[in-house]
C-alpha positions in Angstrom: 200.1 19.0 71.5 196.1 17.8 71.1 194.7 15.1 69.6 191.6 15.3 67.1 189.4 12.9 66.8 188.2 11.8 63.4 185.7 14.0 61.8 186.3 16.9 64.5 184.2 15.8 67.5 185.4 16.3 70.7 185.5 13.0 72.7 183.1 13.3 76.2 183.3 11.0 78.9 180.5 10.4 81.1 181.3 8.4 84.3 179.7 8.3 87.7 183.1 8.3 89.9 181.8 7.5 93.6 183.6 9.8 96.5 182.3 8.4 99.6 183.3 10.5 102.3 181.0 11.5 105.7 181.0 15.3 106.6 180.4 16.3 109.9 179.9 19.8 110.9 181.5 21.0 114.0 180.2 22.8 116.6 179.9 26.3 115.4 178.9 25.0 112.4 176.2 23.1 114.0 174.7 26.0 116.0 174.7 28.0 112.4 172.5 25.4 110.9 170.1 24.9 113.9 169.8 29.1 114.1 168.8 28.6 110.1 166.3 26.1 111.2 165.2 28.3 113.6 165.1 31.1 111.8 168.0 33.0 113.1 171.9 34.0 111.8 173.9 32.6 114.0 177.7 34.1 114.0 181.2 33.7 115.8 183.7 35.2 116.5 186.9 35.3 118.7 186.0 37.9 121.2 187.9 40.9 120.2 186.6 41.3 116.6 183.6 41.5 114.4 181.5 38.3 113.6 181.6 35.9 110.8 178.5 34.8 109.1 177.5 32.1 109.3 180.0 31.0 112.2 182.6 28.8 111.4 185.4 27.9 113.8 188.6 29.6 112.4 188.0 33.6 110.6 190.0 34.4 107.9 193.0 35.3 110.0 193.4 31.5 111.4 192.2 32.9 114.7 190.0 30.5 116.3 186.2 31.6 117.1 184.8 31.0 120.1 182.0 32.7 120.8 178.6 32.3 119.2 176.0 35.1 118.7 172.8 35.8 117.2 173.1 37.9 114.1 170.2 40.4 113.0 168.7 39.2 109.5 169.7 42.6 108.3 172.1 44.0 106.6 173.6 46.2 103.4 173.9 45.3 99.6 177.8 45.9 98.8 177.3 44.2 95.4 175.0 43.2 92.8 174.9 40.8 90.1 172.7 39.4 87.5 172.8 35.7 86.4 171.7 35.0 83.1 172.3 31.4 82.5 170.0 30.7 85.5 166.6 32.3 84.7 163.6 32.6 87.3 160.0 30.7 85.6 159.5 33.7 84.4 162.5 34.2 82.2 164.4 37.0 84.0 167.5 36.2 85.1 168.3 35.7 89.1 169.6 38.2 90.9 172.4 37.5 93.8 174.3 40.2 95.9 176.9 40.3 98.8 175.4 41.3 101.7 177.3 42.7 104.9 175.1 42.0 108.0 175.0 44.5 110.5 177.8 43.3 112.7 179.6 40.7 110.6 183.4 41.4 109.5 182.6 39.3 106.3 180.2 38.6 103.2 177.3 36.8 102.6 176.3 36.1 99.0 172.5 35.0 98.2 169.9 36.2 96.4 168.2 38.9 95.6 163.9 39.0 95.3 161.3 41.0 96.4 163.1 44.4 94.4 166.2 43.6 96.0 167.0 43.2 92.4 167.1 46.8 91.3 168.9 48.3 94.3 172.6 49.0 94.7 175.5 49.2 96.5 174.5 50.8 100.2 170.9 49.8 100.1 169.7 48.1 103.0 168.2 44.7 102.6 166.7 41.6 105.2 166.1 38.4 104.9 162.9 37.0 103.9 162.9 33.0 105.7 161.4 29.8 104.5 157.8 29.2 106.3 159.0 25.3 106.4 162.6 24.8 107.2 165.0 22.3 107.4 168.3 23.8 108.5 170.1 24.7 105.6 171.2 28.5 104.3 168.5 28.2 102.0 166.0 28.5 104.6 166.5 32.1 103.6 164.5 32.0 100.8 166.3 35.9 99.4 166.6 39.0 100.9 164.7 42.3 99.7 164.6 46.2 100.8 164.6 46.5 103.9 
């Protein structure tokens, strides 16, 4: 049963809720973040399989990923989507792609630019790095055609 407020208006509560916590990156995540700051993609694997990018402690199957590997910053565009509600400065919808970095077993979701917005699945793309980097996935500004 839903109770509507008088006048048919919906009642909205805005409240700040503090959830104090501290996130501490493990060894694999630290390596991935350091690599991003240095302009490198770092993946992790269990020695027998494909790498996971960015590096994580565990693979999708739960296997511990112990080997850190430098990965190329190029890959294959697997899918593209446009975000009409997040337009760029010129009013165009932003494009995002699922990218399979060469040698990786997973897909990386990231922004497309430099003409990659017009590409379709199977196209080759490469990372465009920011000149000033701080150690986050945002250090890759976007992926452009390779």
